[in-house]
N, C-alpha and C positions, 0 to 999 in steps of 0.2 A: 659264671661258673663253667669250667671246662667241660666239654662234652666227653663222651666215651672215646671218641676219635682223638680229642685233645689229650686225654689222659694217656692213651696209647702212644701218642707222639712224644709226650714227656717221658714216659717209661722207656721207649726206644732210645731216646737221647741219653737218658741216665745210664742205660746199659752200654751205650757207645763210650761214655765217659769213664766207665769203670764200675767197680763194685763199691758198695758202701753208701752211707747216708750222704756224704759230701757230694757224690755224683748225682744223687737225687736233688739235693739243694741247688747245685749248679745248673742242672737241667731245668728245674722250675724257674729259677731266676732268669735264665736266658730266654725261655719261651714265654713266660708271663711278664717279662720286662720289669723285674724288681731287682734290688741289690741283694747280694748274699748277706751282707751285714744287716739289712732290714729283716730278712727272714729269720736271722738268728737273734735279733734284738727283742726288745720288750714293747715296741710300738703296738698300739691296738687299732690303728686306722683300718677301715675295711679293705682298703687297697693292699694292705699287708697281711691281714689276718686270713683272707681267703687263700692266697698263694701259700701261706704257712700251713693251712689245713691240708692243702694238696700235698705239700711236702710230708706232713705227718702220715697221711694215708699211704702214699707211695713208699715211704721209708719202712713202714710196718709191712706192707705188701711184698716188697722186694728184698728186705733184709731182716735180720733177727733183732735189729736195733730200733729204738725210737729216735725222734729228732733230737732230744736232749742229750743222748749218749753220743 
């Protein structure tokens, strides 16, 4: 589980990449070493679900959109 420092690092990376959910997804994929397609897919493996939850949390925190939008 990413620590607060890790979440801040992902958040800073997402802000660097731009606005919107796609920037959050790309930052999480890059830092947590998963594929963007896996984050957007339907796999339920723990290695994918945890980064996906981080995406959802940060997407809601940083934008007015959810991951599905």
